[in-house]
Residue, then its C-alpha position, 0 to 999 in steps of 0.5 A: m673752499m680748499s681750506f673747507v676740503i682740508v678741515n674735512i679731510l683732517i676731521g675725517l682722518f681724526f675720526a678714523g683713527l680715533g675708531t681705529y684706537y677703539f677697535y684695537s683697544k677694545q680687541q686688545s682687552t677682549t683678547m686678553s680676557e679670552e687668552a687669560s688662563s686664570i685671575y693671575d693673568f691680570t693686573v688691576k689698580d688699587t684704589y690709589g691707582n697703583d698697579v696690583s698683579l693678581e699674581q699675588y693672591r696665587g694659592h689663596v681662595v679668592l672672593i670677587v665682589n662689585i661693591a657699592s655704598q648706597c644700595g639696599l644690599t650694602k649694609n648687609n653685604y658690608k657686615k657678612l663679608t667683614d664676618l667672612r674676612e674675619k673667619y676665613g682670612d687667616k685660613g687663606l681667603k682673600i676678598l677683592n672689591f672693586p666699586c662700581n657706579q653702573f648700577g643706579s649710580q650708587m657708588p658715587e665716592s671717588d677713589g683713594e681717600p674717599m673710598v677708604c674713609h667710606l669704608r672705615d665709616a661703614k665699619a666695613d673691613i671687607g678685604d682689598v679695595f680696588q679702583k672703581v670699574d665697569v663691569n658691563g658694557a664696552n668699558a668693562a674692566p678685562l677681569y671682569q670680562y673673564l670672569k663673565a666668560k668663566q661663570g655666565g649668569t642666569l639667561v645672560s652673562a651680564i652683571k645684574w646688580n651690585f654684589t654679584k660675587f665670584l668665587v675663585n679656587k687656589e689655582g686662580i680659576p672662577v668656579k662659582r658665581y652668586a646672585p647680588t642677593t645671595d648672603p655672603m655667609d651662604i657661600a661659607k660652605d663652598i669657601e670651606k671646600l676650597l681651603 
């Protein structure tokens, strides 16, 4: 009987500790997204798991996109994002791509070489590619929490599908959000204004 009580106490302590950890880690990421003054306050991981400070994009116009490989929007977006990068890359545009598997499991490729090979095979030279992230929910990347807070969507701020796009000015402030169905080339006039 005594060992049963001890086991129950230990299990209770374990779950209490787990709950406390979740609360504080969630609170920390929410606080980070609320306290950030620009995208430059964030560090993300590249597709190989290396830390990348977004400070390195200071002074550039940035387009941030959640990408997927098997979406009905993939082919057009990959082509037009490549066109945007080719047209404006030398003028100061940077495109940051965050693979996301939250919408219909349409980004099954793993990070690292599988992701790089997929984009190469798709002839998608779309800019910098980062580690796969969640863009909604409790585990949403802090960067995406920040983007959604600064540029809410229609009705709700949640990302609705693959290829939602955020345009960020040279000061690192998100200035516009575009629906998944917005053709990347339709963003060109807004990019030109910021360049």
